[in-house]
PDB file with SEQRES, HELIX, SHEET and CRYST1 records, atoms N, CA, C and O in Angstrom:
SEQRES   1 A   88  MET ARG LEU GLU ARG VAL GLU PRO GLU ARG VAL LEU ALA          
SEQRES   2 A   88  TRP ARG SER ALA ASP GLY ASN TRP VAL TRP THR PHE ILE          
SEQRES   3 A   88  LEU LEU GLU ASP ARG PRO ARG THR ARG LEU LEU SER ARG          
SEQRES   4 A   88  ASN ARG PHE ARG LEU LEU THR LEU GLY ALA ARG LEU GLY          
SEQRES   5 A   88  MET LEU PRO MET GLU PRO ALA SER LEU VAL MET GLU ARG          
SEQRES   6 A   88  LYS MET LEU ARG GLY THR LYS GLN ARG ALA GLU ARG LEU          
SEQRES   7 A   88  ALA THR ARG GLY PRO SER ALA ILE ASP VAL                      
HELIX    1 AA1 LEU A   47  ARG A   81  1                                  35    
HELIX    2 AA2 PRO A   83  ALA A   85  5                                   3    
SHEET    1 AA1 4 ARG A   2  GLU A   7  0                                        
SHEET    2 AA1 4 VAL A  11  ARG A  15 -1                                        
SHEET    3 AA1 4 TRP A  21  ASP A  30 -1                                        
SHEET    4 AA1 4 ARG A  33  PHE A  42 -1                                        
CRYST1    1.000    1.000    1.000  90.00  90.00  90.00 P 1           1          
ATOM      1  N   MET A   1       9.558 -10.078   2.949  1.00  0.00           N  
ATOM      2  CA  MET A   1       9.469  -8.629   3.080  1.00  0.00           C  
ATOM      3  C   MET A   1       9.803  -8.266   4.529  1.00  0.00           C  
ATOM      4  O   MET A   1       9.361  -8.925   5.470  1.00  0.00           O  
ATOM      5  N   ARG A   2      10.579  -7.225   4.680  1.00  0.00           N  
ATOM      6  CA  ARG A   2      10.870  -6.731   6.025  1.00  0.00           C  
ATOM      7  C   ARG A   2      10.512  -5.250   6.076  1.00  0.00           C  
ATOM      8  O   ARG A   2      10.573  -4.537   5.075  1.00  0.00           O  
ATOM      9  N   LEU A   3      10.143  -4.817   7.260  1.00  0.00           N  
ATOM     10  CA  LEU A   3       9.808  -3.417   7.450  1.00  0.00           C  
ATOM     11  C   LEU A   3      11.083  -2.602   7.322  1.00  0.00           C  
ATOM     12  O   LEU A   3      12.039  -2.812   8.068  1.00  0.00           O  
ATOM     13  N   GLU A   4      11.096  -1.692   6.394  1.00  0.00           N  
ATOM     14  CA  GLU A   4      12.304  -0.919   6.073  1.00  0.00           C  
ATOM     15  C   GLU A   4      12.286   0.471   6.705  1.00  0.00           C  
ATOM     16  O   GLU A   4      13.310   0.967   7.174  1.00  0.00           O  
ATOM     17  N   ARG A   5      11.096   1.095   6.708  1.00  0.00           N  
ATOM     18  CA  ARG A   5      11.018   2.471   7.205  1.00  0.00           C  
ATOM     19  C   ARG A   5       9.671   2.699   7.872  1.00  0.00           C  
ATOM     20  O   ARG A   5       8.629   2.311   7.344  1.00  0.00           O  
ATOM     21  N   VAL A   6       9.705   3.330   9.036  1.00  0.00           N  
ATOM     22  CA  VAL A   6       8.486   3.679   9.766  1.00  0.00           C  
ATOM     23  C   VAL A   6       8.586   5.125  10.203  1.00  0.00           C  
ATOM     24  O   VAL A   6       9.527   5.514  10.896  1.00  0.00           O  
ATOM     25  N   GLU A   7       7.626   5.905   9.800  1.00  0.00           N  
ATOM     26  CA  GLU A   7       7.455   7.266  10.322  1.00  0.00           C  
ATOM     27  C   GLU A   7       6.027   7.301  10.841  1.00  0.00           C  
ATOM     28  O   GLU A   7       5.091   7.408  10.048  1.00  0.00           O  
ATOM     29  N   PRO A   8       5.835   7.214  12.160  1.00  0.00           N  
ATOM     30  CA  PRO A   8       4.481   7.124  12.711  1.00  0.00           C  
ATOM     31  C   PRO A   8       3.533   8.167  12.115  1.00  0.00           C  
ATOM     32  O   PRO A   8       3.862   9.345  11.977  1.00  0.00           O  
ATOM     33  N   GLU A   9       2.336   7.673  11.769  1.00  0.00           N  
ATOM     34  CA  GLU A   9       1.265   8.480  11.190  1.00  0.00           C  
ATOM     35  C   GLU A   9       1.653   9.110   9.863  1.00  0.00           C  
ATOM     36  O   GLU A   9       1.036  10.090   9.447  1.00  0.00           O  
ATOM     37  N   ARG A  10       2.677   8.562   9.178  1.00  0.00           N  
ATOM     38  CA  ARG A  10       3.065   9.114   7.883  1.00  0.00           C  
ATOM     39  C   ARG A  10       3.514   8.058   6.869  1.00  0.00           C  
ATOM     40  O   ARG A  10       2.975   8.022   5.763  1.00  0.00           O  
ATOM     41  N   VAL A  11       4.477   7.203   7.204  1.00  0.00           N  
ATOM     42  CA  VAL A  11       5.067   6.284   6.223  1.00  0.00           C  
ATOM     43  C   VAL A  11       5.272   4.890   6.808  1.00  0.00           C  
ATOM     44  O   VAL A  11       5.717   4.739   7.945  1.00  0.00           O  
ATOM     45  N   LEU A  12       4.937   3.866   6.005  1.00  0.00           N  
ATOM     46  CA  LEU A  12       5.330   2.483   6.242  1.00  0.00           C  
ATOM     47  C   LEU A  12       5.911   1.974   4.934  1.00  0.00           C  
ATOM     48  O   LEU A  12       5.278   2.089   3.885  1.00  0.00           O  
ATOM     49  N   ALA A  13       7.106   1.414   4.990  1.00  0.00           N  
ATOM     50  CA  ALA A  13       7.744   0.904   3.766  1.00  0.00           C  
ATOM     51  C   ALA A  13       8.348  -0.461   4.036  1.00  0.00           C  
ATOM     52  O   ALA A  13       9.023  -0.669   5.045  1.00  0.00           O  
ATOM     53  N   TRP A  14       8.099  -1.384   3.124  1.00  0.00           N  
ATOM     54  CA  TRP A  14       8.660  -2.731   3.189  1.00  0.00           C  
ATOM     55  C   TRP A  14       9.602  -2.934   2.025  1.00  0.00           C  
ATOM     56  O   TRP A  14       9.431  -2.331   0.966  1.00  0.00           O  
ATOM     57  N   ARG A  15      10.609  -3.791   2.221  1.00  0.00           N  
ATOM     58  CA  ARG A  15      11.567  -4.118   1.160  1.00  0.00           C  
ATOM     59  C   ARG A  15      11.763  -5.632   1.149  1.00  0.00           C  
ATOM     60  O   ARG A  15      11.833  -6.272   2.198  1.00  0.00           O  
ATOM     61  N   SER A  16      11.851  -6.186  -0.048  1.00  0.00           N  
ATOM     62  CA  SER A  16      12.109  -7.619  -0.177  1.00  0.00           C  
ATOM     63  C   SER A  16      13.536  -7.924   0.270  1.00  0.00           C  
ATOM     64  O   SER A  16      14.385  -7.035   0.331  1.00  0.00           O  
ATOM     65  N   ALA A  17      13.783  -9.181   0.577  1.00  0.00           N  
ATOM     66  CA  ALA A  17      15.104  -9.582   1.073  1.00  0.00           C  
ATOM     67  C   ALA A  17      16.218  -9.253   0.082  1.00  0.00           C  
ATOM     68  O   ALA A  17      17.322  -8.891   0.488  1.00  0.00           O  
ATOM     69  N   ASP A  18      15.932  -9.377  -1.219  1.00  0.00           N  
ATOM     70  CA  ASP A  18      16.964  -9.083  -2.224  1.00  0.00           C  
ATOM     71  C   ASP A  18      17.008  -7.606  -2.613  1.00  0.00           C  
ATOM     72  O   ASP A  18      17.854  -7.197  -3.409  1.00  0.00           O  
ATOM     73  N   GLY A  19      16.096  -6.805  -2.051  1.00  0.00           N  
ATOM     74  CA  GLY A  19      16.091  -5.367  -2.329  1.00  0.00           C  
ATOM     75  C   GLY A  19      15.476  -4.977  -3.654  1.00  0.00           C  
ATOM     76  O   GLY A  19      15.529  -3.808  -4.034  1.00  0.00           O  
ATOM     77  N   ASN A  20      14.894  -5.928  -4.369  1.00  0.00           N  
ATOM     78  CA  ASN A  20      14.344  -5.631  -5.702  1.00  0.00           C  
ATOM     79  C   ASN A  20      12.882  -5.201  -5.691  1.00  0.00           C  
ATOM     80  O   ASN A  20      12.341  -4.833  -6.734  1.00  0.00           O  
ATOM     81  N   TRP A  21      12.239  -5.243  -4.537  1.00  0.00           N  
ATOM     82  CA  TRP A  21      10.843  -4.819  -4.454  1.00  0.00           C  
ATOM     83  C   TRP A  21      10.671  -3.965  -3.220  1.00  0.00           C  
ATOM     84  O   TRP A  21      11.064  -4.370  -2.126  1.00  0.00           O  
ATOM     85  N   VAL A  22      10.086  -2.779  -3.379  1.00  0.00           N  
ATOM     86  CA  VAL A  22       9.767  -1.885  -2.266  1.00  0.00           C  
ATOM     87  C   VAL A  22       8.288  -1.538  -2.363  1.00  0.00           C  
ATOM     88  O   VAL A  22       7.801  -1.153  -3.426  1.00  0.00           O  
ATOM     89  N   TRP A  23       7.571  -1.676  -1.240  1.00  0.00           N  
ATOM     90  CA  TRP A  23       6.146  -1.339  -1.186  1.00  0.00           C  
ATOM     91  C   TRP A  23       5.979  -0.326  -0.076  1.00  0.00           C  
ATOM     92  O   TRP A  23       6.340  -0.592   1.071  1.00  0.00           O  
ATOM     93  N   THR A  24       5.435   0.838  -0.406  1.00  0.00           N  
ATOM     94  CA  THR A  24       5.339   1.949   0.537  1.00  0.00           C  
ATOM     95  C   THR A  24       3.909   2.451   0.648  1.00  0.00           C  
ATOM     96  O   THR A  24       3.201   2.573  -0.351  1.00  0.00           O  
ATOM     97  N   PHE A  25       3.492   2.742   1.878  1.00  0.00           N  
ATOM     98  CA  PHE A  25       2.221   3.401   2.155  1.00  0.00           C  
ATOM     99  C   PHE A  25       2.551   4.758   2.760  1.00  0.00           C  
ATOM    100  O   PHE A  25       3.359   4.860   3.684  1.00  0.00           O  
ATOM    101  N   ILE A  26       1.918   5.797   2.230  1.00  0.00           N  
ATOM    102  CA  ILE A  26       2.185   7.163   2.691  1.00  0.00           C  
ATOM    103  C   ILE A  26       0.858   7.850   2.980  1.00  0.00           C  
ATOM    104  O   ILE A  26      -0.062   7.789   2.164  1.00  0.00           O  
ATOM    105  N   LEU A  27       0.751   8.504   4.134  1.00  0.00           N  
ATOM    106  CA  LEU A  27      -0.409   9.333   4.448  1.00  0.00           C  
ATOM    107  C   LEU A  27      -0.067  10.783   4.142  1.00  0.00           C  
ATOM    108  O   LEU A  27       0.933  11.311   4.627  1.00  0.00           O  
ATOM    109  N   LEU A  28      -0.901  11.417   3.337  1.00  0.00           N  
ATOM    110  CA  LEU A  28      -0.714  12.834   3.001  1.00  0.00           C  
ATOM    111  C   LEU A  28      -1.911  13.618   3.497  1.00  0.00           C  
ATOM    112  O   LEU A  28      -3.054  13.325   3.145  1.00  0.00           O  
ATOM    113  N   GLU A  29      -1.637  14.613   4.316  1.00  0.00           N  
ATOM    114  CA  GLU A  29      -2.732  15.469   4.780  1.00  0.00           C  
ATOM    115  C   GLU A  29      -3.062  16.475   3.700  1.00  0.00           C  
ATOM    116  O   GLU A  29      -2.198  17.215   3.230  1.00  0.00           O  
ATOM    117  N   ASP A  30      -4.314  16.490   3.317  1.00  0.00           N  
ATOM    118  CA  ASP A  30      -4.838  17.406   2.300  1.00  0.00           C  
ATOM    119  C   ASP A  30      -6.144  17.940   2.874  1.00  0.00           C  
ATOM    120  O   ASP A  30      -7.232  17.512   2.490  1.00  0.00           O  
ATOM    121  N   ARG A  31      -6.014  18.870   3.788  1.00  0.00           N  
ATOM    122  CA  ARG A  31      -7.154  19.354   4.569  1.00  0.00           C  
ATOM    123  C   ARG A  31      -8.375  19.570   3.719  1.00  0.00           C  
ATOM    124  O   ARG A  31      -8.257  20.165   2.648  1.00  0.00           O  
ATOM    125  N   PRO A  32      -9.523  19.132   4.125  1.00  0.00           N  
ATOM    126  CA  PRO A  32      -9.847  18.484   5.400  1.00  0.00           C  
ATOM    127  C   PRO A  32      -9.698  16.962   5.341  1.00  0.00           C  
ATOM    128  O   PRO A  32     -10.177  16.267   6.238  1.00  0.00           O  
ATOM    129  N   ARG A  33      -9.053  16.438   4.319  1.00  0.00           N  
ATOM    130  CA  ARG A  33      -8.948  14.999   4.129  1.00  0.00           C  
ATOM    131  C   ARG A  33      -7.509  14.519   4.319  1.00  0.00           C  
ATOM    132  O   ARG A  33      -6.566  15.307   4.377  1.00  0.00           O  
ATOM    133  N   THR A  34      -7.382  13.214   4.411  1.00  0.00           N  
ATOM    134  CA  THR A  34      -6.068  12.582   4.403  1.00  0.00           C  
ATOM    135  C   THR A  34      -6.079  11.545   3.295  1.00  0.00           C  
ATOM    136  O   THR A  34      -7.016  10.752   3.195  1.00  0.00           O  
ATOM    137  N   ARG A  35      -5.053  11.543   2.466  1.00  0.00           N  
ATOM    138  CA  ARG A  35      -4.956  10.598   1.356  1.00  0.00           C  
ATOM    139  C   ARG A  35      -3.961   9.506   1.714  1.00  0.00           C  
ATOM    140  O   ARG A  35      -2.918   9.774   2.309  1.00  0.00           O  
ATOM    141  N   LEU A  36      -4.292   8.275   1.347  1.00  0.00           N  
ATOM    142  CA  LEU A  36      -3.390   7.149   1.517  1.00  0.00           C  
ATOM    143  C   LEU A  36      -2.867   6.755   0.144  1.00  0.00           C  
ATOM    144  O   LEU A  36      -3.631   6.385  -0.748  1.00  0.00           O  
ATOM    145  N   LEU A  37      -1.553   6.840  -0.008  1.00  0.00           N  
ATOM    146  CA  LEU A  37      -0.924   6.443  -1.269  1.00  0.00           C  
ATOM    147  C   LEU A  37      -0.212   5.116  -1.061  1.00  0.00           C  
ATOM    148  O   LEU A  37       0.435   4.897  -0.036  1.00  0.00           O  
ATOM    149  N   SER A  38      -0.339   4.245  -2.037  1.00  0.00           N  
ATOM    150  CA  SER A  38       0.375   2.970  -2.037  1.00  0.00           C  
ATOM    151  C   SER A  38       1.237   2.949  -3.282  1.00  0.00           C  
ATOM    152  O   SER A  38       0.746   3.160  -4.391  1.00  0.00           O  
ATOM    153  N   ARG A  39       2.523   2.695  -3.101  1.00  0.00           N  
ATOM    154  CA  ARG A  39       3.464   2.675  -4.232  1.00  0.00           C  
ATOM    155  C   ARG A  39       4.290   1.405  -4.181  1.00  0.00           C  
ATOM    156  O   ARG A  39       4.749   0.988  -3.118  1.00  0.00           O  
ATOM    157  N   ASN A  40       4.474   0.800  -5.337  1.00  0.00           N  
ATOM    158  CA  ASN A  40       5.337  -0.371  -5.496  1.00  0.00           C  
ATOM    159  C   ASN A  40       6.439  -0.007  -6.472  1.00  0.00           C  
ATOM    160  O   ASN A  40       6.201   0.662  -7.478  1.00  0.00           O  
ATOM    161  N   ARG A  41       7.633  -0.449  -6.166  1.00  0.00           N  
ATOM    162  CA  ARG A  41       8.746  -0.252  -7.101  1.00  0.00           C  
ATOM    163  C   ARG A  41       9.472  -1.583  -7.232  1.00  0.00           C  
ATOM    164  O   ARG A  41       9.866  -2.194  -6.239  1.00  0.00           O  
ATOM    165  N   PHE A  42       9.642  -2.020  -8.476  1.00  0.00           N  
ATOM    166  CA  PHE A  42      10.302  -3.291  -8.764  1.00  0.00           C  
ATOM    167  C   PHE A  42      11.549  -3.040  -9.587  1.00  0.00           C  
ATOM    168  O   PHE A  42      11.573  -2.175 -10.463  1.00  0.00           O  
ATOM    169  N   ARG A  43      12.575  -3.801  -9.294  1.00  0.00           N  
ATOM    170  CA  ARG A  43      13.762  -3.837 -10.140  1.00  0.00           C  
ATOM    171  C   ARG A  43      13.747  -5.223 -10.773  1.00  0.00           C  
ATOM    172  O   ARG A  43      14.047  -6.222 -10.119  1.00  0.00           O  
ATOM    173  N   LEU A  44      13.395  -5.268 -12.052  1.00  0.00           N  
ATOM    174  CA  LEU A  44      13.267  -6.528 -12.770  1.00  0.00           C  
ATOM    175  C   LEU A  44      14.541  -6.728 -13.588  1.00  0.00           C  
ATOM    176  O   LEU A  44      14.724  -6.116 -14.640  1.00  0.00           O  
ATOM    177  N   LEU A  45      15.400  -7.580 -13.093  1.00  0.00           N  
ATOM    178  CA  LEU A  45      16.744  -7.693 -13.643  1.00  0.00           C  
ATOM    179  C   LEU A  45      16.856  -8.586 -14.871  1.00  0.00           C  
ATOM    180  O   LEU A  45      17.816  -8.469 -15.632  1.00  0.00           O  
ATOM    181  N   THR A  46      15.896  -9.469 -15.074  1.00  0.00           N  
ATOM    182  CA  THR A  46      15.994 -10.387 -16.207  1.00  0.00           C  
ATOM    183  C   THR A  46      14.797 -10.243 -17.129  1.00  0.00           C  
ATOM    184  O   THR A  46      13.757  -9.712 -16.740  1.00  0.00           O  
ATOM    185  N   LEU A  47      14.953 -10.718 -18.346  1.00  0.00           N  
ATOM    186  CA  LEU A  47      13.842 -10.710 -19.296  1.00  0.00           C  
ATOM    187  C   LEU A  47      12.691 -11.558 -18.773  1.00  0.00           C  
ATOM    188  O   LEU A  47      11.526 -11.186 -18.914  1.00  0.00           O  
ATOM    189  N   GLY A  48      13.019 -12.703 -18.166  1.00  0.00           N  
ATOM    190  CA  GLY A  48      11.982 -13.565 -17.598  1.00  0.00           C  
ATOM    191  C   GLY A  48      11.177 -12.855 -16.519  1.00  0.00           C  
ATOM    192  O   GLY A  48       9.957 -13.002 -16.458  1.00  0.00           O  
ATOM    193  N   ALA A  49      11.847 -12.092 -15.674  1.00  0.00           N  
ATOM    194  CA  ALA A  49      11.153 -11.339 -14.624  1.00  0.00           C  
ATOM    195  C   ALA A  49      10.250 -10.280 -15.229  1.00  0.00           C  
ATOM    196  O   ALA A  49       9.134 -10.064 -14.757  1.00  0.00           O  
ATOM    197  N   ARG A  50      10.728  -9.626 -16.264  1.00  0.00           N  
ATOM    198  CA  ARG A  50       9.913  -8.591 -16.929  1.00  0.00           C  
ATOM    199  C   ARG A  50       8.685  -9.202 -17.589  1.00  0.00           C  
ATOM    200  O   ARG A  50       7.582  -8.667 -17.480  1.00  0.00           O  
ATOM    201  N   LEU A  51       8.881 -10.325 -18.274  1.00  0.00           N  
ATOM    202  CA  LEU A  51       7.757 -10.988 -18.927  1.00  0.00           C  
ATOM    203  C   LEU A  51       6.770 -11.547 -17.906  1.00  0.00           C  
ATOM    204  O   LEU A  51       5.558 -11.515 -18.123  1.00  0.00           O  
ATOM    205  N   GLY A  52       7.288 -12.055 -16.805  1.00  0.00           N  
ATOM    206  CA  GLY A  52       6.425 -12.582 -15.753  1.00  0.00           C  
ATOM    207  C   GLY A  52       5.567 -11.522 -15.101  1.00  0.00           C  
ATOM    208  O   GLY A  52       4.491 -11.823 -14.583  1.00  0.00           O  
ATOM    209  N   MET A  53       6.028 -10.288 -15.119  1.00  0.00           N  
ATOM    210  CA  MET A  53       5.274  -9.198 -14.511  1.00  0.00           C  
ATOM    211  C   MET A  53       4.064  -8.789 -15.371  1.00  0.00           C  
ATOM    212  O   MET A  53       3.094  -8.245 -14.844  1.00  0.00           O  
ATOM    213  N   LEU A  54       4.112  -9.044 -16.669  1.00  0.00           N  
ATOM    214  CA  LEU A  54       3.022  -8.619 -17.555  1.00  0.00           C  
ATOM    215  C   LEU A  54       1.653  -9.135 -17.108  1.00  0.00           C  
ATOM    216  O   LEU A  54       0.731  -8.327 -16.995  1.00  0.00           O  
ATOM    217  N   PRO A  55       1.467 -10.423 -16.850  1.00  0.00           N  
ATOM    218  CA  PRO A  55       0.139 -10.861 -16.398  1.00  0.00           C  
ATOM    219  C   PRO A  55      -0.130 -10.520 -14.926  1.00  0.00           C  
ATOM    220  O   PRO A  55      -1.287 -10.430 -14.515  1.00  0.00           O  
ATOM    221  N   MET A  56       0.922 -10.332 -14.141  1.00  0.00           N  
ATOM    222  CA  MET A  56       0.724 -10.057 -12.716  1.00  0.00           C  
ATOM    223  C   MET A  56       0.270  -8.625 -12.454  1.00  0.00           C  
ATOM    224  O   MET A  56      -0.483  -8.377 -11.512  1.00  0.00           O  
ATOM    225  N   GLU A  57       0.712  -7.700 -13.263  1.00  0.00           N  
ATOM    226  CA  GLU A  57       0.430  -6.292 -12.987  1.00  0.00           C  
ATOM    227  C   GLU A  57      -1.063  -5.969 -12.960  1.00  0.00           C  
ATOM    228  O   GLU A  57      -1.511  -5.319 -12.015  1.00  0.00           O  
ATOM    229  N   PRO A  58      -1.868  -6.394 -13.962  1.00  0.00           N  
ATOM    230  CA  PRO A  58      -3.307  -6.086 -13.890  1.00  0.00           C  
ATOM    231  C   PRO A  58      -3.983  -6.725 -12.678  1.00  0.00           C  
ATOM    232  O   PRO A  58      -4.823  -6.093 -12.037  1.00  0.00           O  
ATOM    233  N   ALA A  59      -3.627  -7.970 -12.357  1.00  0.00           N  
ATOM    234  CA  ALA A  59      -4.231  -8.633 -11.200  1.00  0.00           C  
ATOM    235  C   ALA A  59      -3.844  -7.914  -9.914  1.00  0.00           C  
ATOM    236  O   ALA A  59      -4.675  -7.746  -9.021  1.00  0.00           O  
ATOM    237  N   SER A  60      -2.604  -7.496  -9.817  1.00  0.00           N  
ATOM    238  CA  SER A  60      -2.135  -6.767  -8.642  1.00  0.00           C  
ATOM    239  C   SER A  60      -2.894  -5.446  -8.488  1.00  0.00           C  
ATOM    240  O   SER A  60      -3.249  -5.051  -7.378  1.00  0.00           O  
ATOM    241  N   LEU A  61      -3.135  -4.777  -9.600  1.00  0.00           N  
ATOM    242  CA  LEU A  61      -3.871  -3.511  -9.565  1.00  0.00           C  
ATOM    243  C   LEU A  61      -5.278  -3.714  -9.008  1.00  0.00           C  
ATOM    244  O   LEU A  61      -5.740  -2.927  -8.181  1.00  0.00           O  
ATOM    245  N   VAL A  62      -5.954  -4.760  -9.458  1.00  0.00           N  
ATOM    246  CA  VAL A  62      -7.309  -5.046  -8.977  1.00  0.00           C  
ATOM    247  C   VAL A  62      -7.290  -5.340  -7.481  1.00  0.00           C  
ATOM    248  O   VAL A  62      -8.114  -4.807  -6.738  1.00  0.00           O  
ATOM    249  N   MET A  63      -6.363  -6.176  -7.030  1.00  0.00           N  
ATOM    250  CA  MET A  63      -6.289  -6.530  -5.607  1.00  0.00           C  
ATOM    251  C   MET A  63      -5.943  -5.319  -4.744  1.00  0.00           C  
ATOM    252  O   MET A  63      -6.525  -5.125  -3.677  1.00  0.00           O  
ATOM    253  N   GLU A  64      -4.998  -4.508  -5.205  1.00  0.00           N  
ATOM    254  CA  GLU A  64      -4.585  -3.357  -4.409  1.00  0.00           C  
ATOM    255  C   GLU A  64      -5.702  -2.316  -4.328  1.00  0.00           C  
ATOM    256  O   GLU A  64      -5.904  -1.696  -3.284  1.00  0.00           O  
ATOM    257  N   ARG A  65      -6.413  -2.132  -5.413  1.00  0.00           N  
ATOM    258  CA  ARG A  65      -7.544  -1.187  -5.409  1.00  0.00           C  
ATOM    259  C   ARG A  65      -8.602  -1.629  -4.401  1.00  0.00           C  
ATOM    260  O   ARG A  65      -9.137  -0.811  -3.653  1.00  0.00           O  
ATOM    261  N   LYS A  66      -8.899  -2.934  -4.388  1.00  0.00           N  
ATOM    262  CA  LYS A  66      -9.880  -3.453  -3.436  1.00  0.00           C  
ATOM    263  C   LYS A  66      -9.393  -3.248  -2.001  1.00  0.00           C  
ATOM    264  O   LYS A  66     -10.169  -2.859  -1.128  1.00  0.00           O  
ATOM    265  N   MET A  67      -8.109  -3.511  -1.761  1.00  0.00           N  
ATOM    266  CA  MET A  67      -7.539  -3.328  -0.432  1.00  0.00           C  
ATOM    267  C   MET A  67      -7.655  -1.861   0.009  1.00  0.00           C  
ATOM    268  O   MET A  67      -8.054  -1.581   1.139  1.00  0.00           O  
ATOM    269  N   LEU A  68      -7.309  -0.937  -0.878  1.00  0.00           N  
ATOM    270  CA  LEU A  68      -7.360   0.481  -0.530  1.00  0.00           C  
ATOM    271  C   LEU A  68      -8.796   0.961  -0.306  1.00  0.00           C  
ATOM    272  O   LEU A  68      -9.040   1.789   0.572  1.00  0.00           O  
ATOM    273  N   ARG A  69      -9.741   0.451  -1.089  1.00  0.00           N  
ATOM    274  CA  ARG A  69     -11.149   0.827  -0.873  1.00  0.00           C  
ATOM    275  C   ARG A  69     -11.645   0.318   0.477  1.00  0.00           C  
ATOM    276  O   ARG A  69     -12.368   1.024   1.178  1.00  0.00           O  
ATOM    277  N   GLY A  70     -11.261  -0.900   0.842  1.00  0.00           N  
ATOM    278  CA  GLY A  70     -11.639  -1.439   2.147  1.00  0.00           C  
ATOM    279  C   GLY A  70     -11.033  -0.620   3.275  1.00  0.00           C  
ATOM    280  O   GLY A  70     -11.692  -0.363   4.282  1.00  0.00           O  
ATOM    281  N   THR A  71      -9.789  -0.212   3.112  1.00  0.00           N  
ATOM    282  CA  THR A  71      -9.128   0.635   4.108  1.00  0.00           C  
ATOM    283  C   THR A  71      -9.864   1.962   4.235  1.00  0.00           C  
ATOM    284  O   THR A  71     -10.069   2.462   5.341  1.00  0.00           O  
ATOM    285  N   LYS A  72     -10.257   2.528   3.105  1.00  0.00           N  
ATOM    286  CA  LYS A  72     -10.990   3.800   3.109  1.00  0.00           C  
ATOM    287  C   LYS A  72     -12.325   3.658   3.845  1.00  0.00           C  
ATOM    288  O   LYS A  72     -12.693   4.524   4.640  1.00  0.00           O  
ATOM    289  N   GLN A  73     -13.046   2.572   3.581  1.00  0.00           N  
ATOM    290  CA  GLN A  73     -14.334   2.365   4.245  1.00  0.00           C  
ATOM    291  C   GLN A  73     -14.164   2.237   5.757  1.00  0.00           C  
ATOM    292  O   GLN A  73     -14.941   2.808   6.523  1.00  0.00           O  
ATOM    293  N   ARG A  74     -13.142   1.482   6.187  1.00  0.00           N  
ATOM    294  CA  ARG A  74     -12.919   1.327   7.627  1.00  0.00           C  
ATOM    295  C   ARG A  74     -12.503   2.653   8.264  1.00  0.00           C  
ATOM    296  O   ARG A  74     -12.941   2.964   9.372  1.00  0.00           O  
ATOM    297  N   ALA A  75     -11.668   3.434   7.587  1.00  0.00           N  
ATOM    298  CA  ALA A  75     -11.234   4.726   8.132  1.00  0.00           C  
ATOM    299  C   ALA A  75     -12.406   5.691   8.242  1.00  0.00           C  
ATOM    300  O   ALA A  75     -12.522   6.416   9.229  1.00  0.00           O  
ATOM    301  N   GLU A  76     -13.271   5.705   7.239  1.00  0.00           N  
ATOM    302  CA  GLU A  76     -14.436   6.599   7.288  1.00  0.00           C  
ATOM    303  C   GLU A  76     -15.398   6.175   8.384  1.00  0.00           C  
ATOM    304  O   GLU A  76     -15.974   7.020   9.070  1.00  0.00           O  
ATOM    305  N   ARG A  77     -15.576   4.871   8.553  1.00  0.00           N  
ATOM    306  CA  ARG A  77     -16.449   4.369   9.623  1.00  0.00           C  
ATOM    307  C   ARG A  77     -15.870   4.760  10.984  1.00  0.00           C  
ATOM    308  O   ARG A  77     -16.605   5.187  11.875  1.00  0.00           O  
ATOM    309  N   LEU A  78     -14.562   4.614  11.141  1.00  0.00           N  
ATOM    310  CA  LEU A  78     -13.898   4.983  12.391  1.00  0.00           C  
ATOM    311  C   LEU A  78     -14.053   6.483  12.659  1.00  0.00           C  
ATOM    312  O   LEU A  78     -14.278   6.890  13.799  1.00  0.00           O  
ATOM    313  N   ALA A  79     -13.934   7.297  11.618  1.00  0.00           N  
ATOM    314  CA  ALA A  79     -14.034   8.749  11.785  1.00  0.00           C  
ATOM    315  C   ALA A  79     -15.443   9.170  12.219  1.00  0.00           C  
ATOM    316  O   ALA A  79     -15.596  10.144  12.957  1.00  0.00           O  
ATOM    317  N   THR A  80     -16.462   8.450  11.772  1.00  0.00           N  
ATOM    318  CA  THR A  80     -17.828   8.854  12.114  1.00  0.00           C  
ATOM    319  C   THR A  80     -18.326   8.234  13.414  1.00  0.00           C  
ATOM    320  O   THR A  80     -19.160   8.825  14.100  1.00  0.00           O  
ATOM    321  N   ARG A  81     -17.821   7.041  13.762  1.00  0.00           N  
ATOM    322  CA  ARG A  81     -18.336   6.336  14.940  1.00  0.00           C  
ATOM    323  C   ARG A  81     -17.378   6.300  16.112  1.00  0.00           C  
ATOM    324  O   ARG A  81     -17.786   5.976  17.227  1.00  0.00           O  
ATOM    325  N   GLY A  82     -16.119   6.623  15.890  1.00  0.00           N  
ATOM    326  CA  GLY A  82     -15.156   6.606  16.984  1.00  0.00           C  
ATOM    327  C   GLY A  82     -14.410   5.289  17.066  1.00  0.00           C  
ATOM    328  O   GLY A  82     -14.677   4.377  16.283  1.00  0.00           O  
ATOM    329  N   PRO A  83     -13.482   5.178  17.999  1.00  0.00           N  
ATOM    330  CA  PRO A  83     -12.596   4.017  18.102  1.00  0.00           C  
ATOM    331  C   PRO A  83     -13.314   2.676  18.257  1.00  0.00           C  
ATOM    332  O   PRO A  83     -12.766   1.650  17.855  1.00  0.00           O  
ATOM    333  N   SER A  84     -14.513   2.653  18.822  1.00  0.00           N  
ATOM    334  CA  SER A  84     -15.208   1.379  19.010  1.00  0.00           C  
ATOM    335  C   SER A  84     -15.670   0.793  17.680  1.00  0.00           C  
ATOM    336  O   SER A  84     -16.127  -0.349  17.648  1.00  0.00           O  
ATOM    337  N   ALA A  85     -15.565   1.549  16.571  1.00  0.00           N  
ATOM    338  CA  ALA A  85     -16.011   1.072  15.261  1.00  0.00           C  
ATOM    339  C   ALA A  85     -14.962   0.227  14.555  1.00  0.00           C  
ATOM    340  O   ALA A  85     -15.203  -0.241  13.442  1.00  0.00           O  
ATOM    341  N   ILE A  86     -13.806   0.020  15.171  1.00  0.00           N  
ATOM    342  CA  ILE A  86     -12.751  -0.752  14.517  1.00  0.00           C  
ATOM    343  C   ILE A  86     -13.174  -2.207  14.428  1.00  0.00           C  
ATOM    344  O   ILE A  86     -13.552  -2.825  15.423  1.00  0.00           O  
ATOM    345  N   ASP A  87     -13.101  -2.744  13.211  1.00  0.00           N  
ATOM    346  CA  ASP A  87     -13.311  -4.177  13.008  1.00  0.00           C  
ATOM    347  C   ASP A  87     -12.288  -4.652  11.998  1.00  0.00           C  
ATOM    348  O   ASP A  87     -11.817  -3.883  11.160  1.00  0.00           O  
ATOM    349  N   VAL A  88     -11.960  -5.889  12.084  1.00  0.00           N  
ATOM    350  CA  VAL A  88     -10.916  -6.439  11.228  1.00  0.00           C  
ATOM    351  C   VAL A  88     -11.535  -7.202  10.078  1.00  0.00           C  
ATOM    352  O   VAL A  88     -10.817  -7.745   9.239  1.00  0.00           O  
TER     353      VAL A  88                                                      
END                                                                             
């Protein structure tokens, strides 16, 4: 994956080397909140690739949801405590 597009404080997008997978994070201001959207787009060119995605999709959904919830918790902690609240 390589970084394809950067718009500071708005968009981060990665693309696979073959161009068949794009993963994008977008920040949307929705006063008084900010929403983080994560989008994946796949171009599955073969039947094998399509069939292989069937078991991967539910697992990916669970992992991505956990990642986004963790990001939300860290952002909320940072908003209430200030920059010193950043932890990895």
